N, C-alpha and C positions, 0 to 999 in steps of 0.2 A: 775415598774421594770426597771433596767438598765443592759445593756450588758457589760460583762467583758470578755476579751480574754487574757489568760496568759499561757505561755508554750504550745501554740497550743491547749489549752482547753478552750472552750467557755461555759459560763453560764450566766443566768439572775438572779439577786437578787434584793431585795427591794432597792429603791432609797436612803434610809437613812442608808444603810450598807456600810461601807468603809473598804478598805484593810489597816490593820494596821501592818501586818507582811507579808514578802514575801521572796522568794528565786529566784535567777536567774538561778540556776543549771538546766540543761536539763535532767540529768539522774535520779535525786532524789531531791525532794524538797517539800515545804509546803507554803501555803498562809493562812492567817487568816483574817476574816472579822468581824467587830463589829458594833453594833449600838451605840447610845449615852450612853448606860448603861453597856454593857458587850459584850464579844465575842459571835457571833452567828453561825459562820460557818467556818469550816476548809476544805481546799482543799489540798490533798497530792497526789503526783504522784511518780512513780518509774518505770524505764525501766526494763523490764523482758525479758526472752528468749522466752516465749510462754504463752498461755492462762492458767490460774490457774484452779484448781478444786475448784470452788467457794463454793459449799455446804460443802465440807470437810474443806476448809479454814475458813469459817464463824463459823462452829461448833468448830474448834480448837480455834479460836479467842474468842468465847463465853466462852469456858471452861477455857482458860487462864485468862481472866478478872475476871471470877467468883472465881477461886481459889485464885487469888491475892486480893480478896475483893474489887475490883474496879468497879464491876457491879452487881446490884441486879435486880430481876424481869425481867430477860433478855429473849428475844425470837427472833427467826430468821424468816425472811419472804422475799418476793420480792415485789418491787414497781417500776413501770415504767421501767422494765428491769434491775433494780439494785438489788443486793443482800443486804438485810438489817439485822441489828442487833440493837435492841432497849432495853433500860432499864434505871434504875436509877444509877447515878454515883455521889456519894458524895452530895446527896440531890438535884441533878440536873438531869432533864430528858435528855437523850442523845440518838440520833439515828445515826447509822453508816451505810454507804452504799459503796459497792465496785462495780467496773465495769472494763472492759478490752477493750481497743481500739486496735484492731488487726492491723490496718495499721501502727501503731507506736510501737507496742508491749509495750503499756503503761498501767500500772495498776493504776487506779485512785480511790481515796477514798474521800467521802464527809462525814463530821461529823457535825451534827446539835446539837446545844446547846439550849435547850428550857427553858426559865425562868419560864414558867407555863406548861400547857399541850402541847402536840405535835400539831402543826398546820399542819395536814396531807395534806390539799389542797395546802398550800404554799410549803411544802416539795415536793409534787408531781410535782408542776410547776417547781421548781428549778431542780429536777432530769431530767425532760423531756427536759429542755433547755440545760443541760450539755452534751457536745459532743466534739469529736475531731474536731479541725478546722485546716486542713492541709494547708501548704503553697500553694499559688496560683501564677502561672506564675513566680516562682522563688523568691517570696517574702513572708515573714512571717508577721503576723499582731499581734500587741498587742493593746488592748483597755483597758485602766486603767487610773485612776486619771484624768478623763476628756479629755484624749488624745486618738486619734486613730493613731497608729504609724505603719509605713510600712518600713521594712528593707530587704535587700537582704538575701536570705535563708542561704547563707554561712557566713554571718556576725555573730559575737558573741555578746550576750547581756552582755556588760562588766561593766555597772554601772547604778545605779538608785538611785536617791535622792528625798525624799519627805519631805518637810517642810511646815509650814504654808504659804499659798499663793505662793508656788513654788513646781513644780514637774519637774524632768529632767531625761532623759534616754540617754544612750550612747551605740552605736553599733559600733563594730570595725571589719574591714576586716583583712584577714590574711596578706595582703601585705601593709606595711606602704606606704603612710600615711592615708589609707582608714579609714574614721570615719564619723559617723553621730551622731549629738547631737540634741535632741529635748527637748523643755521645754515649760511649761505653767505657766504664772505668773499672780497672782491675785492682788486685791487692786490697780489697775492701776491708778485711779485718785489721790491716795494718794502719789504716788512717781514719776510718769512719768510727768516731768515738761519741756519737750522738744519735738520737732517734732520727729515722729517715725523714719524718715530718720537719724536724728542726733543720736538717741539712737542706731540704727542699726550700725552706724559707730563706736560707743564705744565698740561694741561687737566683732569687728574684731580682730583676733589673731595678735600678733606682727609679725608673719611670712607673713602676707598678704601684697602684693605689688600691686600698681596700681589699687585700688578698683574702681568699677563702680556701681552706684546706679540707680535704676529705680523704678518708681511707676506705679501701674496698678490696675485695678479692676477685681474681679472675684466673681460672685454671691453675690454681695452686700458687699464684703470684700475689703477694701483698703489695698493693699499689697505693702510693700517695699522689693525689691530684691537687693542683692549685689553679685557681682562677682569680683574675684581678683586672681592674681597669688599667689600660696602658695610656698614660697621660704625660707625655713629654712636655717640658716647658717651651714656650714659644708659640706664637700665633700661626706660623706657617707650617707647623709639623702636625700631621694628621694623627688624631687620637684613635685608639682601638681597644682590643682586648688581649690579654695575656693568658695563655693556658699551658699547663705543664703536667707531666706525670713522671714519677720516679719509682723504680722497684729494683730489688735484687733478685736475679734469676736463681731459683733453687737448683737448677741443673749445672750452671757454670760458676755461680757465685759472684758474677760481675754486677755492677750497678749500672742500670740503664736510665737515661734521662732524656726526655723529649720535651722541648718547649717551643711554643708558637706565639707569634705576634701577628694579629690579623685585624682587619677593619671591623668585622662584625662576627656574631656567633655562627652565621651560615658559612663562613669561610674557614672554620676550624676543621682540620683534617682528622678523621677518626683513625686511631692506631697508626701513626706515621712511623713507629719504630717497633720492631719485634726482636726477640732474642732466640728462643727455642721453638717458636711456633705457637706458644701459648697466648700471645697477645694479638694475633692476627684476627 
């Protein structure tokens, strides 16, 4: 099982399930996980004003799906504190579960898609693992695509790109130029043909001035750090600092790169990116 944290919701799913669809919205969104053959799990969330009447809501849900011909042999039940609805949907066995996280007024739904019969022990394990993961000490956490990301609670999750051998996330503060960009790169031996310090230098934005590089070790990880003045051209653009770190994780062989642009040194986030736990 592998741990995922997305939109302050934590869950554990089988290691061969990957997130193929996602939403960055906080008020309403959906993620979908698949194995090598088909989609297996959907996580949806919606900000609401208060706790719903789950028995009534699930009964209405069941009636609506049945009347539309989208669900057969349906029945409602509870499992691990979640309100469930299971049945056949277009020759596919489906089980739906709803729960409410009162600390965030968040309504969450998990939808399992079973290629064969329901795996109730696995279903139960995932439901038990799924819970609200609140910000800690002013920081939110995202754990996805092999990265453990940490950003200030007030930052917005503004971009996410996932491609073969590359995943990147961007978090932006309300006051420019505050920004954190985190990425994980694979197939490193096939493309990295220069020292890591040299590569880190190629990643500097054009606005970086007077860069300073250092190398250090942390828990078996050889890290290259960079610091520079961030000085964009123009009178109306706020200047600041640039800070970055890059390393190759000895456990998975991926290259991790975390870069920040902030107004002053006190705004720099310590260890915004982790790989195997050695950087936290």
